[in-house]
N, C-alpha and C positions, 0 to 999 in steps of 0.2 A: 534573564541574564544574557549577556552577549559573550562572544568567544573569548574576549580578553578577560572578563570576570571569571568564566569557567576555568580558563588556563591558570589564573592566579590561585583559584581554590585548589586545583589539582596539585600545583607546585607546593602549596602550603601543606596539603595532606601527605604528599610524598616526603616532605621534610620532617613532619611530625612522626611519621612511621619509619624513619630512616634507622637502619640497624647501626649500632655502635661500631665505628671503624669503617663503615661503608664509604666508598669514594665516588660513587656514581652521581653525577650531576646532570640533570636533564635541561636542555635548552627549550625555549618556547616552541620552536618549530617541531621538535620531537613530541612534545605534549599535545600540540594542536593536531598533529597527524593521528594520534591515538584518539583524541576527542572526536575527530571526524569519522574515524572507523566505528566508534561507538554510536555516533549519530546515525550512520547508515544501518548498523545492526539493529538498533532500537526501532527504527522506522520499519525495517523489514519484519521484525518479530511482532510488532503491534499493529501494522497496517494503518498507521495514524495519519499519513499524508494523503490527501485527496486532491485530484486534479479534474478539470472538465475539458472536454474536447468536442468539436463538431466533426462528424464523419458522414460520408455519403455511401449508399449502397448502389450496386449496378443492377439494372433491371434483369430479372431472371436468374441472377446468381445468388445461391443461398449462403455462400461463404465469403469471408474476407480475411486477409492476413493482418492481425493486430500489430505486427512489427512495423508495417507501413502506415497503419491507421493512427497509431498513437506514438507520441514522442517517447524515446527512451529516457529514463528507465521506468516503465510501468510494471506493476506487479500483478495486477488483476482487475477484473471488471466489477463494478459495483451496481450501477443502474444505467438504463437506456431509456430515453424519452423520444418517442416518434413524433415528429412535427406533422407528418401526414395524417396520423390517426389521433393526434392531440392527446396522447396518453402515455403513461409509463409502461414499457414492455415488462412482462413477467419472466423471471428466469425459469429455465427448464433443463432437461438433459436429453442427449441424443437417444439414450436407452428408453426413456419414457415416450418420446415421440415415435420411435420405431415400433413400440408395442401398440401404439394407437392409430398410426396412420402409415400405411405402406407406400404412400406416394408423397412423403413429406418434402421431397425436393422439387415438387411441381409448383409452379408459380400461379399467380392470379389474384393476389390480395395484398393488403398492407400487413407488414409484420406486426405481430402481437406478442411474440415470445423471442427470447434469445438464449443461446447455449454456446458452450465452448467444446471444441474437439482438440485434444492434445494441449500443448502449451500456448499456441499462438493463433489458432483458427477460431474465428467468431462466426456462429451460424444464426440465421434468422428464420423464423417460422410464423406464418406462412411466408414463402419466398416472395419478396416484393415484385410485382409485375412492372413497376416503373422505378426509376431511380428515386430514392427517398433520403431525407435528411434526418439525422439523429443527434441528439445531445447526449453525451456519454460521461458518466462519472467513473473514474478509475482510481485504484490505489497505486501510489507511486513512491519512489525514493526521492529524497530532497536533493537540492544542490548542496555541495559541500560549502562550509563556511571558510572564508579566506581572510577577510578583514577583521580586525579586533572588535569592530562594532557590529559584526554580523550576529544575528540571533537565530537560535534553532527554530524551525517552523513547527513548534510543538507548544501545547499548553504550558504556561509558565511553571506549573507544578511538576513538570517532567524534565525541565532543564537540568536539574541536579543529577538526573540519571546518568548523564554523560561523564560525570566525575568519577564514580567508582569503576566504570568500564576502563577509562584511561589509566586509573591507578592500578587496576588489575593487570592491564596489558604491560605497563611499564615495570611493575614489580616482578612479573614473570620474566621479563628481559634481564632483571637484576638477579634472577634465580632465587627470589624470595617467594617460594612456593606457598607457604602458609598465608602470607599477607595477600598474595595474588588470589588465592581461593576465597579469603574473607571478603575482599573487595568484589569478587565476582558474585558471590552470594548476595551482597548488597545490591549489586546491579540487577540481578535476576528478580529481586523483590520489586524493583521499579518496573521491570518488564511485565510481571504478573499484573501489577496495577494498571499498566498501560493497555494490556490486552483486554482487561475488564472494561476500561474506559472506552476503548474503540468498539467493543462488542455492544456496549450499552447504546452507542450512537447509531449503529447500523443493523442491530438485530431485528428491527421492524423496518421493512422497506419503506423509504420515504417517497412520496409522490411529488413530481414536479408541478402537478395540478392540485393545489391545496384543497382538501375537502372532497375530492372526487374518489369514489370507491374503486378498488381494483376490479376489473371485469373477471367473471368466472371463465375458466379455461375449458374449452371443449373442442374436440376434433371429430371429423367425419372419416370413418374408415372406408376406403374405396375397395370394392371387391374386384 
């Protein structure tokens, strides 16, 4: 469905659930604002939107700021592929690296692992001794829909999820609490399905090199 069709469906549902004597009439602009709010919320809760980007590391520096590396709005990192090592980096954590290598910020190799520190810092291990190129997959928020012919960047089976969100939002503004809650529960059922759908897509890390096994991770502890 496109934005125009979703808007028509929301207006129909609002009319069908209108309380006797109610005088609230929603214009298309109001409905579409609520639809777009639902679009952003659904994508944030389900992590369904994926983008790819090319980034470069600086020789000898273990960290980079993801706010400058990726275009807003990114939500999180999914996968990294090293062009220098011709393989997908494996995710890890700073806690695990600290426990295994007390010189983890020393350089001298191609990065084989990535981790995050805080909200915006991306770390590489081992620290690349030269500038290297990476292809990165990130979870992102979508662009808002503007034209009536714009379609949600979602599998078609989840387009309908935006309708109960908009209905709940607008019914809440009408002080129709019971209807707002009922629509919200319908929307959250779509969210649960969307989360399972996304989880099924990314629960097994995909490799950019088809058929190549992931390398075993090992580190050397320096005394």
